[in-house]
PyMOL Python script that loads the backbone (N, CA, C, O; Angstrom):
from pymol import cmd

cmd.read_pdbstr("""\
ATOM      1  N   MET A   1      97.566 124.867 102.559  1.00  0.00           N
ATOM      2  CA  MET A   1      96.516 124.122 101.883  1.00  0.00           C
ATOM      3  C   MET A   1      96.537 124.490 100.411  1.00  0.00           C
ATOM      4  O   MET A   1      97.612 124.579  99.818  1.00  0.00           O
ATOM      5  N   ALA A   2      95.372 124.707  99.806  1.00  0.00           N
ATOM      6  CA  ALA A   2      95.314 124.955  98.373  1.00  0.00           C
ATOM      7  C   ALA A   2      94.211 125.946  98.055  1.00  0.00           C
ATOM      8  O   ALA A   2      93.262 126.122  98.819  1.00  0.00           O
ATOM      9  N   ASP A   3      94.361 126.588  96.907  1.00  0.00           N
ATOM     10  CA  ASP A   3      93.306 127.440  96.380  1.00  0.00           C
ATOM     11  C   ASP A   3      92.498 126.585  95.419  1.00  0.00           C
ATOM     12  O   ASP A   3      93.035 126.097  94.424  1.00  0.00           O
ATOM     13  N   ILE A   4      91.213 126.395  95.704  1.00  0.00           N
ATOM     14  CA  ILE A   4      90.357 125.551  94.881  1.00  0.00           C
ATOM     15  C   ILE A   4      89.211 126.402  94.346  1.00  0.00           C
ATOM     16  O   ILE A   4      88.536 127.100  95.101  1.00  0.00           O
ATOM     17  N   LYS A   5      88.999 126.334  93.016  1.00  0.00           N
ATOM     18  CA  LYS A   5      87.885 127.033  92.397  1.00  0.00           C
ATOM     19  C   LYS A   5      87.122 126.024  91.547  1.00  0.00           C
ATOM     20  O   LYS A   5      87.723 125.263  90.788  1.00  0.00           O
ATOM     21  N   VAL A   6      85.818 126.019  91.676  1.00  0.00           N
ATOM     22  CA  VAL A   6      84.974 125.120  90.901  1.00  0.00           C
ATOM     23  C   VAL A   6      84.075 125.975  90.017  1.00  0.00           C
ATOM     24  O   VAL A   6      83.357 126.848  90.504  1.00  0.00           O
ATOM     25  N   TYR A   7      84.121 125.716  88.716  1.00  0.00           N
ATOM     26  CA  TYR A   7      83.309 126.434  87.761  1.00  0.00           C
ATOM     27  C   TYR A   7      82.281 125.463  87.195  1.00  0.00           C
ATOM     28  O   TYR A   7      82.644 124.401  86.687  1.00  0.00           O
ATOM     29  N   LYS A   8      81.006 125.819  87.279  1.00  0.00           N
ATOM     30  CA  LYS A   8      79.953 124.951  86.780  1.00  0.00           C
ATOM     31  C   LYS A   8      79.157 125.714  85.734  1.00  0.00           C
ATOM     32  O   LYS A   8      78.797 126.874  85.935  1.00  0.00           O
ATOM     33  N   ARG A   9      78.885 125.041  84.600  1.00  0.00           N
ATOM     34  CA  ARG A   9      78.131 125.663  83.525  1.00  0.00           C
ATOM     35  C   ARG A   9      77.160 124.624  82.984  1.00  0.00           C
ATOM     36  O   ARG A   9      77.524 123.461  82.808  1.00  0.00           O
ATOM     37  N   VAL A  10      75.931 125.040  82.722  1.00  0.00           N
ATOM     38  CA  VAL A  10      74.932 124.145  82.151  1.00  0.00           C
ATOM     39  C   VAL A  10      74.556 124.687  80.784  1.00  0.00           C
ATOM     40  O   VAL A  10      74.187 125.853  80.647  1.00  0.00           O
ATOM     41  N   SER A  11      74.652 123.827  79.766  1.00  0.00           N
ATOM     42  CA  SER A  11      74.341 124.228  78.402  1.00  0.00           C
ATOM     43  C   SER A  11      73.654 123.078  77.688  1.00  0.00           C
ATOM     44  O   SER A  11      74.185 121.968  77.639  1.00  0.00           O
ATOM     45  N   LYS A  12      72.493 123.331  77.143  1.00  0.00           N
ATOM     46  CA  LYS A  12      71.731 122.324  76.400  1.00  0.00           C
ATOM     47  C   LYS A  12      71.522 121.042  77.207  1.00  0.00           C
ATOM     48  O   LYS A  12      71.627 119.943  76.662  1.00  0.00           O
ATOM     49  N   GLY A  13      71.232 121.173  78.480  1.00  0.00           N
ATOM     50  CA  GLY A  13      70.967 120.011  79.320  1.00  0.00           C
ATOM     51  C   GLY A  13      72.209 119.260  79.758  1.00  0.00           C
ATOM     52  O   GLY A  13      72.097 118.201  80.376  1.00  0.00           O
ATOM     53  N   ARG A  14      73.383 119.778  79.457  1.00  0.00           N
ATOM     54  CA  ARG A  14      74.631 119.135  79.865  1.00  0.00           C
ATOM     55  C   ARG A  14      75.308 120.002  80.921  1.00  0.00           C
ATOM     56  O   ARG A  14      75.244 121.230  80.868  1.00  0.00           O
ATOM     57  N   THR A  15      75.941 119.363  81.856  1.00  0.00           N
ATOM     58  CA  THR A  15      76.638 120.079  82.920  1.00  0.00           C
ATOM     59  C   THR A  15      78.135 119.941  82.709  1.00  0.00           C
ATOM     60  O   THR A  15      78.662 118.836  82.582  1.00  0.00           O
ATOM     61  N   PHE A  16      78.804 121.070  82.674  1.00  0.00           N
ATOM     62  CA  PHE A  16      80.250 121.103  82.532  1.00  0.00           C
ATOM     63  C   PHE A  16      80.831 121.606  83.841  1.00  0.00           C
ATOM     64  O   PHE A  16      80.434 122.660  84.337  1.00  0.00           O
ATOM     65  N   ILE A  17      81.768 120.857  84.398  1.00  0.00           N
ATOM     66  CA  ILE A  17      82.394 121.247  85.658  1.00  0.00           C
ATOM     67  C   ILE A  17      83.894 121.334  85.429  1.00  0.00           C
ATOM     68  O   ILE A  17      84.510 120.402  84.911  1.00  0.00           O
ATOM     69  N   ARG A  18      84.472 122.452  85.817  1.00  0.00           N
ATOM     70  CA  ARG A  18      85.914 122.634  85.720  1.00  0.00           C
ATOM     71  C   ARG A  18      86.422 122.944  87.120  1.00  0.00           C
ATOM     72  O   ARG A  18      85.892 123.818  87.805  1.00  0.00           O
ATOM     73  N   VAL A  19      87.433 122.232  87.528  1.00  0.00           N
ATOM     74  CA  VAL A  19      88.016 122.438  88.844  1.00  0.00           C
ATOM     75  C   VAL A  19      89.432 122.964  88.657  1.00  0.00           C
ATOM     76  O   VAL A  19      90.259 122.322  88.009  1.00  0.00           O
ATOM     77  N   ALA A  20      89.706 124.116  89.216  1.00  0.00           N
ATOM     78  CA  ALA A  20      91.043 124.697  89.160  1.00  0.00           C
ATOM     79  C   ALA A  20      91.636 124.648  90.561  1.00  0.00           C
ATOM     80  O   ALA A  20      91.058 125.175  91.513  1.00  0.00           O
ATOM     81  N   VAL A  21      92.786 124.013  90.674  1.00  0.00           N
ATOM     82  CA  VAL A  21      93.426 123.858  91.978  1.00  0.00           C
ATOM     83  C   VAL A  21      94.872 124.297  91.879  1.00  0.00           C
ATOM     84  O   VAL A  21      95.576 123.966  90.924  1.00  0.00           O
ATOM     85  N   THR A  22      95.298 125.036  92.863  1.00  0.00           N
ATOM     86  CA  THR A  22      96.700 125.401  92.973  1.00  0.00           C
ATOM     87  C   THR A  22      97.280 124.578  94.113  1.00  0.00           C
ATOM     88  O   THR A  22      97.195 124.975  95.275  1.00  0.00           O
ATOM     89  N   PRO A  23      97.875 123.422  93.783  1.00  0.00           N
ATOM     90  CA  PRO A  23      98.408 122.569  94.855  1.00  0.00           C
ATOM     91  C   PRO A  23      99.577 123.234  95.576  1.00  0.00           C
ATOM     92  O   PRO A  23     100.468 123.814  94.955  1.00  0.00           O
ATOM     93  N   LYS A  24      99.551 123.136  96.880  1.00  0.00           N
ATOM     94  CA  LYS A  24     100.635 123.718  97.654  1.00  0.00           C
ATOM     95  C   LYS A  24     101.258 122.722  98.609  1.00  0.00           C
ATOM     96  O   LYS A  24     102.202 123.050  99.329  1.00  0.00           O
ATOM     97  N   SER A  25     100.729 121.494  98.621  1.00  0.00           N
ATOM     98  CA  SER A  25     101.307 120.480  99.493  1.00  0.00           C
ATOM     99  C   SER A  25     101.177 119.113  98.828  1.00  0.00           C
ATOM    100  O   SER A  25     100.411 118.950  97.878  1.00  0.00           O
ATOM    101  N   THR A  26     101.917 118.147  99.321  1.00  0.00           N
ATOM    102  CA  THR A  26     101.846 116.794  98.764  1.00  0.00           C
ATOM    103  C   THR A  26     100.471 116.192  98.996  1.00  0.00           C
ATOM    104  O   THR A  26      99.986 115.421  98.168  1.00  0.00           O
ATOM    105  N   GLU A  27      99.834 116.532 100.113  1.00  0.00           N
ATOM    106  CA  GLU A  27      98.491 116.019 100.406  1.00  0.00           C
ATOM    107  C   GLU A  27      97.480 116.531  99.378  1.00  0.00           C
ATOM    108  O   GLU A  27      96.634 115.775  98.902  1.00  0.00           O
ATOM    109  N   THR A  28      97.574 117.808  99.042  1.00  0.00           N
ATOM    110  CA  THR A  28      96.665 118.393  98.064  1.00  0.00           C
ATOM    111  C   THR A  28      96.879 117.781  96.689  1.00  0.00           C
ATOM    112  O   THR A  28      95.915 117.494  95.978  1.00  0.00           O
ATOM    113  N   ARG A  29      98.134 117.579  96.311  1.00  0.00           N
ATOM    114  CA  ARG A  29      98.423 116.961  95.017  1.00  0.00           C
ATOM    115  C   ARG A  29      97.854 115.545  94.964  1.00  0.00           C
ATOM    116  O   ARG A  29      97.348 115.114  93.929  1.00  0.00           O
ATOM    117  N   LYS A  30      97.937 114.833  96.068  1.00  0.00           N
ATOM    118  CA  LYS A  30      97.403 113.467  96.139  1.00  0.00           C
ATOM    119  C   LYS A  30      95.880 113.489  95.948  1.00  0.00           C
ATOM    120  O   LYS A  30      95.336 112.662  95.215  1.00  0.00           O
ATOM    121  N   LEU A  31      95.205 114.414  96.594  1.00  0.00           N
ATOM    122  CA  LEU A  31      93.757 114.527  96.444  1.00  0.00           C
ATOM    123  C   LEU A  31      93.373 114.877  95.006  1.00  0.00           C
ATOM    124  O   LEU A  31      92.390 114.357  94.479  1.00  0.00           O
ATOM    125  N   LEU A  32      94.142 115.748  94.382  1.00  0.00           N
ATOM    126  CA  LEU A  32      93.871 116.130  92.996  1.00  0.00           C
ATOM    127  C   LEU A  32      94.036 114.937  92.066  1.00  0.00           C
ATOM    128  O   LEU A  32      93.228 114.752  91.155  1.00  0.00           O
ATOM    129  N   ARG A  33      95.059 114.130  92.275  1.00  0.00           N
ATOM    130  CA  ARG A  33      95.262 112.924  91.454  1.00  0.00           C
ATOM    131  C   ARG A  33      94.118 111.936  91.634  1.00  0.00           C
ATOM    132  O   ARG A  33      93.677 111.318  90.665  1.00  0.00           O
ATOM    133  N   GLN A  34      93.632 111.779  92.866  1.00  0.00           N
ATOM    134  CA  GLN A  34      92.500 110.887  93.116  1.00  0.00           C
ATOM    135  C   GLN A  34      91.248 111.391  92.395  1.00  0.00           C
ATOM    136  O   GLN A  34      90.493 110.603  91.825  1.00  0.00           O
ATOM    137  N   PHE A  35      91.034 112.697  92.425  1.00  0.00           N
ATOM    138  CA  PHE A  35      89.883 113.285  91.744  1.00  0.00           C
ATOM    139  C   PHE A  35      89.973 113.044  90.242  1.00  0.00           C
ATOM    140  O   PHE A  35      88.993 112.635  89.619  1.00  0.00           O
ATOM    141  N   GLN A  36      91.136 113.294  89.659  1.00  0.00           N
ATOM    142  CA  GLN A  36      91.321 113.094  88.229  1.00  0.00           C
ATOM    143  C   GLN A  36      91.115 111.631  87.840  1.00  0.00           C
ATOM    144  O   GLN A  36      90.528 111.347  86.796  1.00  0.00           O
ATOM    145  N   ALA A  37      91.586 110.713  88.658  1.00  0.00           N
ATOM    146  CA  ALA A  37      91.398 109.287  88.396  1.00  0.00           C
ATOM    147  C   ALA A  37      89.915 108.927  88.450  1.00  0.00           C
ATOM    148  O   ALA A  37      89.439 108.126  87.645  1.00  0.00           O
ATOM    149  N   GLY A  38      89.198 109.507  89.380  1.00  0.00           N
ATOM    150  CA  GLY A  38      87.757 109.266  89.484  1.00  0.00           C
ATOM    151  C   GLY A  38      87.005 109.763  88.263  1.00  0.00           C
ATOM    152  O   GLY A  38      86.076 109.107  87.791  1.00  0.00           O
ATOM    153  N   VAL A  39      87.403 110.917  87.753  1.00  0.00           N
ATOM    154  CA  VAL A  39      86.769 111.469  86.550  1.00  0.00           C
ATOM    155  C   VAL A  39      87.032 110.557  85.358  1.00  0.00           C
ATOM    156  O   VAL A  39      86.122 110.292  84.573  1.00  0.00           O
ATOM    157  N   LYS A  40      88.260 110.075  85.211  1.00  0.00           N
ATOM    158  CA  LYS A  40      88.584 109.174  84.107  1.00  0.00           C
ATOM    159  C   LYS A  40      87.789 107.882  84.196  1.00  0.00           C
ATOM    160  O   LYS A  40      87.328 107.370  83.176  1.00  0.00           O
ATOM    161  N   GLU A  41      87.622 107.351  85.392  1.00  0.00           N
ATOM    162  CA  GLU A  41      86.850 106.116  85.587  1.00  0.00           C
ATOM    163  C   GLU A  41      85.383 106.347  85.226  1.00  0.00           C
ATOM    164  O   GLU A  41      84.750 105.493  84.606  1.00  0.00           O
ATOM    165  N   PHE A  42      84.847 107.506  85.617  1.00  0.00           N
ATOM    166  CA  PHE A  42      83.467 107.849  85.284  1.00  0.00           C
ATOM    167  C   PHE A  42      83.286 107.930  83.774  1.00  0.00           C
ATOM    168  O   PHE A  42      82.309 107.406  83.239  1.00  0.00           O
ATOM    169  N   GLU A  43      84.230 108.593  83.075  1.00  0.00           N
ATOM    170  CA  GLU A  43      84.157 108.700  81.613  1.00  0.00           C
ATOM    171  C   GLU A  43      84.189 107.320  80.968  1.00  0.00           C
ATOM    172  O   GLU A  43      83.437 107.050  80.032  1.00  0.00           O
ATOM    173  N   LYS A  44      85.053 106.455  81.464  1.00  0.00           N
ATOM    174  CA  LYS A  44      85.173 105.115  80.908  1.00  0.00           C
ATOM    175  C   LYS A  44      83.857 104.349  81.084  1.00  0.00           C
ATOM    176  O   LYS A  44      83.397 103.681  80.158  1.00  0.00           O
ATOM    177  N   ASP A  45      83.257 104.447  82.267  1.00  0.00           N
ATOM    178  CA  ASP A  45      81.986 103.774  82.523  1.00  0.00           C
ATOM    179  C   ASP A  45      80.872 104.348  81.651  1.00  0.00           C
ATOM    180  O   ASP A  45      80.029 103.606  81.146  1.00  0.00           O
ATOM    181  N   TRP A  46      80.869 105.669  81.474  1.00  0.00           N
ATOM    182  CA  TRP A  46      79.832 106.322  80.681  1.00  0.00           C
ATOM    183  C   TRP A  46      79.931 105.899  79.216  1.00  0.00           C
ATOM    184  O   TRP A  46      78.916 105.623  78.577  1.00  0.00           O
ATOM    185  N   LYS A  47      81.141 105.849  78.691  1.00  0.00           N
ATOM    186  CA  LYS A  47      81.322 105.499  77.281  1.00  0.00           C
ATOM    187  C   LYS A  47      80.970 104.045  76.999  1.00  0.00           C
ATOM    188  O   LYS A  47      80.805 103.666  75.839  1.00  0.00           O
ATOM    189  N   ALA A  48      80.855 103.228  78.036  1.00  0.00           N
ATOM    190  CA  ALA A  48      80.482 101.821  77.871  1.00  0.00           C
ATOM    191  C   ALA A  48      78.962 101.645  77.815  1.00  0.00           C
ATOM    192  O   ALA A  48      78.491 100.541  77.540  1.00  0.00           O
ATOM    193  N   THR A  49      78.191 102.692  78.065  1.00  0.00           N
ATOM    194  CA  THR A  49      76.735 102.559  78.090  1.00  0.00           C
ATOM    195  C   THR A  49      76.177 102.518  76.668  1.00  0.00           C
ATOM    196  O   THR A  49      76.723 103.156  75.768  1.00  0.00           O
ATOM    197  N   PRO A  50      75.096 101.771  76.466  1.00  0.00           N
ATOM    198  CA  PRO A  50      74.464 101.713  75.137  1.00  0.00           C
ATOM    199  C   PRO A  50      73.980 103.090  74.658  1.00  0.00           C
ATOM    200  O   PRO A  50      74.035 103.379  73.463  1.00  0.00           O
ATOM    201  N   ALA A  51      73.516 103.925  75.564  1.00  0.00           N
ATOM    202  CA  ALA A  51      73.026 105.253  75.181  1.00  0.00           C
ATOM    203  C   ALA A  51      74.142 106.081  74.549  1.00  0.00           C
ATOM    204  O   ALA A  51      73.918 106.767  73.552  1.00  0.00           O
ATOM    205  N   TYR A  52      75.340 106.020  75.125  1.00  0.00           N
ATOM    206  CA  TYR A  52      76.470 106.767  74.582  1.00  0.00           C
ATOM    207  C   TYR A  52      76.842 106.246  73.195  1.00  0.00           C
ATOM    208  O   TYR A  52      77.073 107.024  72.269  1.00  0.00           O
ATOM    209  N   ARG A  53      76.898 104.919  73.065  1.00  0.00           N
ATOM    210  CA  ARG A  53      77.265 104.335  71.775  1.00  0.00           C
ATOM    211  C   ARG A  53      76.236 104.678  70.699  1.00  0.00           C
ATOM    212  O   ARG A  53      76.607 104.990  69.568  1.00  0.00           O
ATOM    213  N   ASP A  54      74.951 104.624  71.041  1.00  0.00           N
ATOM    214  CA  ASP A  54      73.901 104.980  70.086  1.00  0.00           C
ATOM    215  C   ASP A  54      74.002 106.443  69.667  1.00  0.00           C
ATOM    216  O   ASP A  54      73.815 106.778  68.497  1.00  0.00           O
ATOM    217  N   ALA A  55      74.300 107.307  70.630  1.00  0.00           N
ATOM    218  CA  ALA A  55      74.444 108.732  70.323  1.00  0.00           C
ATOM    219  C   ALA A  55      75.633 108.971  69.398  1.00  0.00           C
ATOM    220  O   ALA A  55      75.556 109.802  68.493  1.00  0.00           O
ATOM    221  N   GLN A  56      76.731 108.250  69.615  1.00  0.00           N
ATOM    222  CA  GLN A  56      77.906 108.401  68.755  1.00  0.00           C
ATOM    223  C   GLN A  56      77.613 107.916  67.336  1.00  0.00           C
ATOM    224  O   GLN A  56      78.047 108.539  66.367  1.00  0.00           O
ATOM    225  N   LYS A  57      76.878 106.807  67.207  1.00  0.00           N
ATOM    226  CA  LYS A  57      76.509 106.303  65.884  1.00  0.00           C
ATOM    227  C   LYS A  57      75.627 107.306  65.150  1.00  0.00           C
ATOM    228  O   LYS A  57      75.822 107.554  63.960  1.00  0.00           O
ATOM    229  N   ALA A  58      74.662 107.880  65.856  1.00  0.00           N
ATOM    230  CA  ALA A  58      73.766 108.871  65.261  1.00  0.00           C
ATOM    231  C   ALA A  58      74.545 110.112  64.830  1.00  0.00           C
ATOM    232  O   ALA A  58      74.262 110.703  63.788  1.00  0.00           O
ATOM    233  N   LYS A  59      75.505 110.491  65.625  1.00  0.00           N
ATOM    234  CA  LYS A  59      76.326 111.667  65.315  1.00  0.00           C
ATOM    235  C   LYS A  59      77.145 111.430  64.041  1.00  0.00           C
ATOM    236  O   LYS A  59      77.225 112.303  63.177  1.00  0.00           O
ATOM    237  N   LYS A  60      77.752 110.240  63.930  1.00  0.00           N
ATOM    238  CA  LYS A  60      78.525 109.913  62.732  1.00  0.00           C
ATOM    239  C   LYS A  60      77.641 109.833  61.495  1.00  0.00           C
ATOM    240  O   LYS A  60      78.028 110.274  60.413  1.00  0.00           O
ATOM    241  N   LYS A  61      76.452 109.265  61.665  1.00  0.00           N
ATOM    242  CA  LYS A  61      75.517 109.131  60.544  1.00  0.00           C
ATOM    243  C   LYS A  61      75.071 110.512  60.064  1.00  0.00           C
ATOM    244  O   LYS A  61      74.979 110.753  58.860  1.00  0.00           O
ATOM    245  N   LYS A  62      74.796 111.409  60.994  1.00  0.00           N
ATOM    246  CA  LYS A  62      74.378 112.765  60.656  1.00  0.00           C
ATOM    247  C   LYS A  62      75.494 113.522  59.949  1.00  0.00           C
ATOM    248  O   LYS A  62      75.255 114.265  58.997  1.00  0.00           O
ATOM    249  N   LYS A  63      76.711 113.321  60.430  1.00  0.00           N
ATOM    250  CA  LYS A  63      77.868 113.999  59.843  1.00  0.00           C
ATOM    251  C   LYS A  63      78.149 113.476  58.436  1.00  0.00           C
ATOM    252  O   LYS A  63      78.575 114.235  57.565  1.00  0.00           O
ATOM    253  N   ALA A  64      77.914 112.186  58.211  1.00  0.00           N
ATOM    254  CA  ALA A  64      78.159 111.580  56.894  1.00  0.00           C
ATOM    255  C   ALA A  64      77.168 112.084  55.854  1.00  0.00           C
ATOM    256  O   ALA A  64      77.497 112.126  54.668  1.00  0.00           O
ATOM    257  N   LYS A  65      75.976 112.462  56.264  1.00  0.00           N
ATOM    258  CA  LYS A  65      74.950 112.957  55.332  1.00  0.00           C
ATOM    259  C   LYS A  65      75.306 114.323  54.774  1.00  0.00           C
ATOM    260  O   LYS A  65      74.900 114.664  53.663  1.00  0.00           O
ATOM    261  N   LYS A  66      76.047 115.097  55.521  1.00  0.00           N
ATOM    262  CA  LYS A  66      76.376 116.463  55.079  1.00  0.00           C
ATOM    263  C   LYS A  66      77.367 116.490  53.969  1.00  0.00           C
ATOM    264  O   LYS A  66      77.737 117.565  53.497  1.00  0.00           O
TER     265      LYS A  66
END
""", "prot")
cmd.dss("prot")
cmd.show_as("cartoon", "prot")
cmd.util.cbc("prot")
cmd.orient("prot")
């Protein structure tokens, strides 16, 4: 099978999750690829939200003032 470690950290109301996997079989590698694809799809959906776009605009505006 595989050695799987999940690291979770919460900072400033944000949750960071890191998954470390040592694949040892083709089945495990397949599951890891599916997980990574799911994370990418989630990021893509999140970046399409108005809240994300507004936050990015505010961040750029704040950075431009400095």
